[in-house]
TORPA-339820 format. One record per residue (C-alpha): residue number from 1; x, y, z. Coordinates in Angstrom, 1 decimal, decimal comma, padded with zeros to 4 digits. Layout:
BEGIN
<r><vomar>NUM</vomar><u>X</u><v>Y</v><w>Z</w></r>
...
This chain:
BEGIN
<r><vomar>1</vomar><u>-022,8</u><v>022,4</v><w>002,9</w></r>
<r><vomar>2</vomar><u>-019,8</u><v>024,0</v><w>001,2</w></r>
<r><vomar>3</vomar><u>-018,6</u><v>022,9</v><w>-002,2</w></r>
<r><vomar>4</vomar><u>-015,5</u><v>021,5</v><w>-000,6</w></r>
<r><vomar>5</vomar><u>-017,5</u><v>019,5</v><w>001,9</w></r>
<r><vomar>6</vomar><u>-019,8</u><v>018,2</v><w>-000,8</w></r>
<r><vomar>7</vomar><u>-017,0</u><v>017,1</v><w>-003,0</w></r>
<r><vomar>8</vomar><u>-015,2</u><v>015,4</v><w>-000,1</w></r>
<r><vomar>9</vomar><u>-018,4</u><v>013,6</v><w>001,0</w></r>
<r><vomar>10</vomar><u>-018,8</u><v>012,2</v><w>-002,5</w></r>
<r><vomar>11</vomar><u>-015,1</u><v>011,1</v><w>-002,5</w></r>
<r><vomar>12</vomar><u>-015,7</u><v>009,4</v><w>000,9</w></r>
<r><vomar>13</vomar><u>-018,7</u><v>007,5</v><w>-000,5</w></r>
<r><vomar>14</vomar><u>-016,5</u><v>006,2</v><w>-003,3</w></r>
<r><vomar>15</vomar><u>-013,8</u><v>005,2</v><w>-000,9</w></r>
<r><vomar>16</vomar><u>-016,3</u><v>003,5</v><w>001,4</w></r>
<r><vomar>17</vomar><u>-017,5</u><v>001,3</v><w>-001,5</w></r>
<r><vomar>18</vomar><u>-013,9</u><v>000,4</v><w>-002,5</w></r>
<r><vomar>19</vomar><u>-012,8</u><v>-000,4</v><w>001,0</w></r>
<r><vomar>20</vomar><u>-015,9</u><v>-002,6</v><w>001,6</w></r>
<r><vomar>21</vomar><u>-015,2</u><v>-004,4</v><w>-001,7</w></r>
<r><vomar>22</vomar><u>-011,5</u><v>-004,9</v><w>-000,9</w></r>
<r><vomar>23</vomar><u>-011,8</u><v>-006,0</v><w>002,7</w></r>
<r><vomar>24</vomar><u>-015,2</u><v>-007,7</v><w>002,6</w></r>
<r><vomar>25</vomar><u>-016,1</u><v>-005,8</v><w>005,7</w></r>
<r><vomar>26</vomar><u>-019,1</u><v>-003,5</v><w>006,2</w></r>
<r><vomar>27</vomar><u>-018,5</u><v>000,2</v><w>006,8</w></r>
<r><vomar>28</vomar><u>-020,0</u><v>001,7</v><w>009,9</w></r>
<r><vomar>29</vomar><u>-019,5</u><v>005,3</v><w>008,6</w></r>
<r><vomar>30</vomar><u>-022,6</u><v>007,3</v><w>009,3</w></r>
<r><vomar>31</vomar><u>-022,4</u><v>009,1</v><w>006,0</w></r>
<r><vomar>32</vomar><u>-021,7</u><v>012,4</v><w>007,7</w></r>
<r><vomar>33</vomar><u>-018,5</u><v>014,3</v><w>007,0</w></r>
<r><vomar>34</vomar><u>-017,6</u><v>017,2</v><w>009,2</w></r>
<r><vomar>35</vomar><u>-015,1</u><v>019,8</v><w>008,1</w></r>
<r><vomar>36</vomar><u>-012,9</u><v>020,8</v><w>011,1</w></r>
<r><vomar>37</vomar><u>-011,1</u><v>024,1</v><w>011,5</w></r>
<r><vomar>38</vomar><u>-007,3</u><v>024,3</v><w>010,9</w></r>
<r><vomar>39</vomar><u>-006,8</u><v>024,7</v><w>014,7</w></r>
<r><vomar>40</vomar><u>-007,8</u><v>021,0</v><w>015,2</w></r>
<r><vomar>41</vomar><u>-004,8</u><v>018,8</v><w>016,1</w></r>
<r><vomar>42</vomar><u>-005,6</u><v>015,7</v><w>014,0</w></r>
<r><vomar>43</vomar><u>-005,8</u><v>015,7</v><w>010,2</w></r>
<r><vomar>44</vomar><u>-008,9</u><v>013,5</v><w>010,5</w></r>
<r><vomar>45</vomar><u>-011,0</u><v>011,5</v><w>013,0</w></r>
<r><vomar>46</vomar><u>-013,5</u><v>008,7</v><w>012,8</w></r>
<r><vomar>47</vomar><u>-015,7</u><v>009,5</v><w>015,8</w></r>
<r><vomar>48</vomar><u>-017,3</u><v>006,9</v><w>018,0</w></r>
<r><vomar>49</vomar><u>-020,6</u><v>008,1</v><w>016,5</w></r>
<r><vomar>50</vomar><u>-019,1</u><v>006,9</v><w>013,2</w></r>
<r><vomar>51</vomar><u>-019,1</u><v>010,4</v><w>011,7</w></r>
<r><vomar>52</vomar><u>-015,8</u><v>011,4</v><w>010,1</w></r>
<r><vomar>53</vomar><u>-014,2</u><v>014,8</v><w>010,6</w></r>
<r><vomar>54</vomar><u>-011,3</u><v>016,1</v><w>008,4</w></r>
<r><vomar>55</vomar><u>-009,5</u><v>019,4</v><w>008,8</w></r>
<r><vomar>56</vomar><u>-010,3</u><v>022,0</v><w>006,1</w></r>
<r><vomar>57</vomar><u>-006,7</u><v>022,6</v><w>005,1</w></r>
<r><vomar>58</vomar><u>-006,2</u><v>018,8</v><w>004,8</w></r>
<r><vomar>59</vomar><u>-009,1</u><v>018,6</v><w>002,4</w></r>
<r><vomar>60</vomar><u>-007,6</u><v>021,3</v><w>000,2</w></r>
<r><vomar>61</vomar><u>-004,3</u><v>019,4</v><w>-000,2</w></r>
<r><vomar>62</vomar><u>-004,7</u><v>016,4</v><w>-002,5</w></r>
<r><vomar>63</vomar><u>-002,0</u><v>014,2</v><w>-000,9</w></r>
<r><vomar>64</vomar><u>-003,2</u><v>014,8</v><w>002,6</w></r>
<r><vomar>65</vomar><u>-006,9</u><v>014,6</v><w>001,6</w></r>
<r><vomar>66</vomar><u>-006,8</u><v>011,2</v><w>000,1</w></r>
<r><vomar>67</vomar><u>-004,4</u><v>009,5</v><w>002,6</w></r>
<r><vomar>68</vomar><u>-006,6</u><v>010,8</v><w>005,5</w></r>
<r><vomar>69</vomar><u>-009,9</u><v>009,8</v><w>003,9</w></r>
<r><vomar>70</vomar><u>-008,6</u><v>006,3</v><w>003,2</w></r>
<r><vomar>71</vomar><u>-007,2</u><v>006,0</v><w>006,8</w></r>
<r><vomar>72</vomar><u>-010,5</u><v>007,2</v><w>008,4</w></r>
<r><vomar>73</vomar><u>-012,6</u><v>005,0</v><w>006,1</w></r>
<r><vomar>74</vomar><u>-010,5</u><v>002,0</v><w>007,2</w></r>
<r><vomar>75</vomar><u>-011,3</u><v>002,7</v><w>010,9</w></r>
<r><vomar>76</vomar><u>-015,0</u><v>002,5</v><w>009,9</w></r>
<r><vomar>77</vomar><u>-014,5</u><v>-001,2</v><w>008,8</w></r>
<r><vomar>78</vomar><u>-012,1</u><v>-002,2</v><w>011,6</w></r>
<r><vomar>79</vomar><u>-013,7</u><v>-005,1</v><w>013,5</w></r>
<r><vomar>80</vomar><u>-015,0</u><v>-004,5</v><w>017,0</w></r>
<r><vomar>81</vomar><u>-013,4</u><v>-001,1</v><w>017,3</w></r>
<r><vomar>82</vomar><u>-014,6</u><v>000,5</v><w>020,6</w></r>
<r><vomar>83</vomar><u>-013,2</u><v>002,9</v><w>023,1</w></r>
<r><vomar>84</vomar><u>-012,1</u><v>000,3</v><w>025,7</w></r>
<r><vomar>85</vomar><u>-010,3</u><v>-001,8</v><w>023,1</w></r>
<r><vomar>86</vomar><u>-008,7</u><v>001,3</v><w>021,5</w></r>
<r><vomar>87</vomar><u>-007,3</u><v>002,6</v><w>024,8</w></r>
<r><vomar>88</vomar><u>-005,5</u><v>-000,6</v><w>025,6</w></r>
<r><vomar>89</vomar><u>-004,5</u><v>-001,5</v><w>022,0</w></r>
<r><vomar>90</vomar><u>-003,9</u><v>001,8</v><w>020,2</w></r>
<r><vomar>91</vomar><u>-001,0</u><v>000,5</v><w>018,1</w></r>
<r><vomar>92</vomar><u>-002,9</u><v>-002,6</v><w>017,1</w></r>
<r><vomar>93</vomar><u>-005,5</u><v>-000,2</v><w>015,6</w></r>
<r><vomar>94</vomar><u>-003,6</u><v>002,8</v><w>014,4</w></r>
<r><vomar>95</vomar><u>-000,6</u><v>000,9</v><w>013,1</w></r>
<r><vomar>96</vomar><u>-002,7</u><v>-001,7</v><w>011,3</w></r>
<r><vomar>97</vomar><u>-005,0</u><v>001,1</v><w>009,8</w></r>
<r><vomar>98</vomar><u>-002,1</u><v>003,3</v><w>008,7</w></r>
<r><vomar>99</vomar><u>-000,1</u><v>000,5</v><w>007,1</w></r>
<r><vomar>100</vomar><u>-003,3</u><v>-000,8</v><w>005,4</w></r>
<r><vomar>101</vomar><u>-003,9</u><v>002,7</v><w>004,0</w></r>
<r><vomar>102</vomar><u>-000,4</u><v>002,6</v><w>002,5</w></r>
<r><vomar>103</vomar><u>-001,0</u><v>-000,8</v><w>001,0</w></r>
<r><vomar>104</vomar><u>-004,4</u><v>000,0</v><w>-000,5</w></r>
<r><vomar>105</vomar><u>-004,1</u><v>003,7</v><w>-001,5</w></r>
<r><vomar>106</vomar><u>-002,5</u><v>002,9</v><w>-004,9</w></r>
<r><vomar>107</vomar><u>-005,4</u><v>000,7</v><w>-005,8</w></r>
<r><vomar>108</vomar><u>-007,9</u><v>003,3</v><w>-004,7</w></r>
<r><vomar>109</vomar><u>-006,1</u><v>006,2</v><w>-006,4</w></r>
<r><vomar>110</vomar><u>-005,7</u><v>004,4</v><w>-009,7</w></r>
<r><vomar>111</vomar><u>-009,3</u><v>003,2</v><w>-009,7</w></r>
<r><vomar>112</vomar><u>-010,5</u><v>006,8</v><w>-009,0</w></r>
<r><vomar>113</vomar><u>-008,1</u><v>008,3</v><w>-011,5</w></r>
<r><vomar>114</vomar><u>-006,3</u><v>010,4</v><w>-008,9</w></r>
<r><vomar>115</vomar><u>-002,7</u><v>011,3</v><w>-009,5</w></r>
<r><vomar>116</vomar><u>-000,5</u><v>012,2</v><w>-006,5</w></r>
<r><vomar>117</vomar><u>003,3</u><v>012,5</v><w>-006,5</w></r>
<r><vomar>118</vomar><u>004,8</u><v>009,4</v><w>-004,9</w></r>
<r><vomar>119</vomar><u>007,6</u><v>011,5</v><w>-003,4</w></r>
<r><vomar>120</vomar><u>005,0</u><v>013,5</v><w>-001,5</w></r>
<r><vomar>121</vomar><u>003,2</u><v>010,4</v><w>-000,3</w></r>
<r><vomar>122</vomar><u>006,5</u><v>009,0</v><w>001,0</w></r>
<r><vomar>123</vomar><u>007,1</u><v>012,3</v><w>002,9</w></r>
<r><vomar>124</vomar><u>003,7</u><v>011,9</v><w>004,5</w></r>
<r><vomar>125</vomar><u>004,5</u><v>008,3</v><w>005,4</w></r>
<r><vomar>126</vomar><u>007,9</u><v>009,3</v><w>006,8</w></r>
<r><vomar>127</vomar><u>006,5</u><v>011,9</v><w>009,1</w></r>
<r><vomar>128</vomar><u>003,5</u><v>009,8</v><w>010,4</w></r>
<r><vomar>129</vomar><u>003,0</u><v>009,7</v><w>014,1</w></r>
<r><vomar>130</vomar><u>002,2</u><v>005,9</v><w>013,7</w></r>
<r><vomar>131</vomar><u>005,6</u><v>004,8</v><w>012,4</w></r>
<r><vomar>132</vomar><u>006,7</u><v>003,3</v><w>015,7</w></r>
<r><vomar>133</vomar><u>003,6</u><v>001,1</v><w>015,7</w></r>
<r><vomar>134</vomar><u>004,2</u><v>000,1</v><w>012,1</w></r>
<r><vomar>135</vomar><u>007,8</u><v>-000,7</v><w>012,8</w></r>
<r><vomar>136</vomar><u>006,8</u><v>-003,2</v><w>015,5</w></r>
<r><vomar>137</vomar><u>004,0</u><v>-004,7</v><w>013,4</w></r>
<r><vomar>138</vomar><u>006,5</u><v>-005,2</v><w>010,6</w></r>
<r><vomar>139</vomar><u>009,0</u><v>-006,9</v><w>012,9</w></r>
<r><vomar>140</vomar><u>006,3</u><v>-009,4</v><w>013,9</w></r>
<r><vomar>141</vomar><u>005,2</u><v>-009,9</v><w>010,2</w></r>
<r><vomar>142</vomar><u>008,7</u><v>-010,4</v><w>009,0</w></r>
<r><vomar>143</vomar><u>009,4</u><v>-013,0</v><w>011,8</w></r>
<r><vomar>144</vomar><u>006,2</u><v>-014,9</v><w>010,8</w></r>
<r><vomar>145</vomar><u>007,0</u><v>-014,6</v><w>007,1</w></r>
<r><vomar>146</vomar><u>003,5</u><v>-013,5</v><w>006,2</w></r>
<r><vomar>147</vomar><u>002,9</u><v>-011,6</v><w>002,9</w></r>
<r><vomar>148</vomar><u>002,2</u><v>-007,9</v><w>003,7</w></r>
<r><vomar>149</vomar><u>-001,4</u><v>-007,6</v><w>002,2</w></r>
<r><vomar>150</vomar><u>-002,5</u><v>-010,8</v><w>003,9</w></r>
<r><vomar>151</vomar><u>-001,1</u><v>-009,8</v><w>007,3</w></r>
<r><vomar>152</vomar><u>-002,8</u><v>-006,4</v><w>007,5</w></r>
<r><vomar>153</vomar><u>-006,1</u><v>-007,4</v><w>005,8</w></r>
<r><vomar>154</vomar><u>-006,4</u><v>-010,3</v><w>008,1</w></r>
<r><vomar>155</vomar><u>-005,7</u><v>-008,2</v><w>011,2</w></r>
<r><vomar>156</vomar><u>-008,3</u><v>-005,5</v><w>010,3</w></r>
<r><vomar>157</vomar><u>-010,9</u><v>-008,3</v><w>010,2</w></r>
<r><vomar>158</vomar><u>-009,9</u><v>-009,6</v><w>013,7</w></r>
<r><vomar>159</vomar><u>-011,6</u><v>-007,9</v><w>016,7</w></r>
<r><vomar>160</vomar><u>-009,2</u><v>-005,3</v><w>018,0</w></r>
<r><vomar>161</vomar><u>-009,0</u><v>-006,8</v><w>021,5</w></r>
<r><vomar>162</vomar><u>-008,0</u><v>-010,2</v><w>019,9</w></r>
<r><vomar>163</vomar><u>-005,3</u><v>-009,0</v><w>017,5</w></r>
<r><vomar>164</vomar><u>-002,3</u><v>-009,6</v><w>019,7</w></r>
<r><vomar>165</vomar><u>-003,5</u><v>-013,0</v><w>020,8</w></r>
<r><vomar>166</vomar><u>-004,2</u><v>-013,9</v><w>017,1</w></r>
<r><vomar>167</vomar><u>-000,6</u><v>-013,1</v><w>016,2</w></r>
<r><vomar>168</vomar><u>000,7</u><v>-014,9</v><w>019,2</w></r>
<r><vomar>169</vomar><u>-001,3</u><v>-018,0</v><w>018,3</w></r>
<r><vomar>170</vomar><u>000,1</u><v>-018,0</v><w>014,7</w></r>
<r><vomar>171</vomar><u>003,7</u><v>-017,9</v><w>016,1</w></r>
<r><vomar>172</vomar><u>003,1</u><v>-020,5</v><w>018,8</w></r>
<r><vomar>173</vomar><u>001,8</u><v>-022,9</v><w>016,0</w></r>
<r><vomar>174</vomar><u>004,9</u><v>-022,3</v><w>013,9</w></r>
<r><vomar>175</vomar><u>007,7</u><v>-022,2</v><w>016,5</w></r>
<r><vomar>176</vomar><u>008,9</u><v>-024,7</v><w>019,1</w></r>
<r><vomar>177</vomar><u>011,6</u><v>-024,7</v><w>021,8</w></r>
<r><vomar>178</vomar><u>014,0</u><v>-021,8</v><w>021,8</w></r>
<r><vomar>179</vomar><u>012,4</u><v>-020,3</v><w>018,6</w></r>
<r><vomar>180</vomar><u>009,0</u><v>-020,3</v><w>020,5</w></r>
<r><vomar>181</vomar><u>010,6</u><v>-018,5</v><w>023,4</w></r>
<r><vomar>182</vomar><u>012,2</u><v>-016,0</v><w>021,1</w></r>
<r><vomar>183</vomar><u>008,8</u><v>-015,4</v><w>019,5</w></r>
<r><vomar>184</vomar><u>007,1</u><v>-014,7</v><w>022,8</w></r>
<r><vomar>185</vomar><u>009,9</u><v>-012,3</v><w>023,8</w></r>
<r><vomar>186</vomar><u>009,6</u><v>-010,5</v><w>020,4</w></r>
<r><vomar>187</vomar><u>005,8</u><v>-010,2</v><w>020,8</w></r>
<r><vomar>188</vomar><u>006,1</u><v>-008,9</v><w>024,4</w></r>
<r><vomar>189</vomar><u>008,6</u><v>-006,3</v><w>023,2</w></r>
<r><vomar>190</vomar><u>006,3</u><v>-005,2</v><w>020,4</w></r>
<r><vomar>191</vomar><u>003,3</u><v>-005,0</v><w>022,7</w></r>
<r><vomar>192</vomar><u>005,1</u><v>-002,6</v><w>025,0</w></r>
<r><vomar>193</vomar><u>004,9</u><v>-000,2</v><w>022,0</w></r>
<r><vomar>194</vomar><u>001,6</u><v>-001,4</v><w>020,4</w></r>
<r><vomar>195</vomar><u>-000,3</u><v>-001,0</v><w>023,7</w></r>
<r><vomar>196</vomar><u>001,1</u><v>002,4</v><w>024,6</w></r>
<r><vomar>197</vomar><u>-000,2</u><v>005,8</v><w>023,7</w></r>
<r><vomar>198</vomar><u>001,7</u><v>007,8</v><w>021,1</w></r>
């Protein structure tokens, strides 16, 4: 194991504990971190074996390293994440995970005494492949009037296959008549994005 991999593994262990404490959900991370070559497409991956892989160049850049490690660690606590659910609800997973990473990272970084330039973090956020998913989730959240932390931390604890129905049920309990019809239309529009591949 290289020094880079060993340090990253130790950082992931710290993140795992913090994510479990914040979410109240158990991590399924296997404890194995693989360092991928720069030629890999994704910055990081939480595999179905529950190993985590992160590209070597990403591990060497502080901003990318921490955002990626938090993101992949959140996949490891995501409730009932499996391949079938992921294929049909990709945005309900990746959008929820990425926005939760953005919400929680300041707590994680401060607690671990890691300083990263906020402008650089905003640049990473702006260029994320998951922004279309987040945009749809934020439309739903704003329509329901739910506080941001509660919305995403609740969703990560709901089984992936049930997230859309869970949000639908909240809206149907709040809205009646034309407002209820508008809510269903909004959710159907959002699901066209949230249930599509990138």
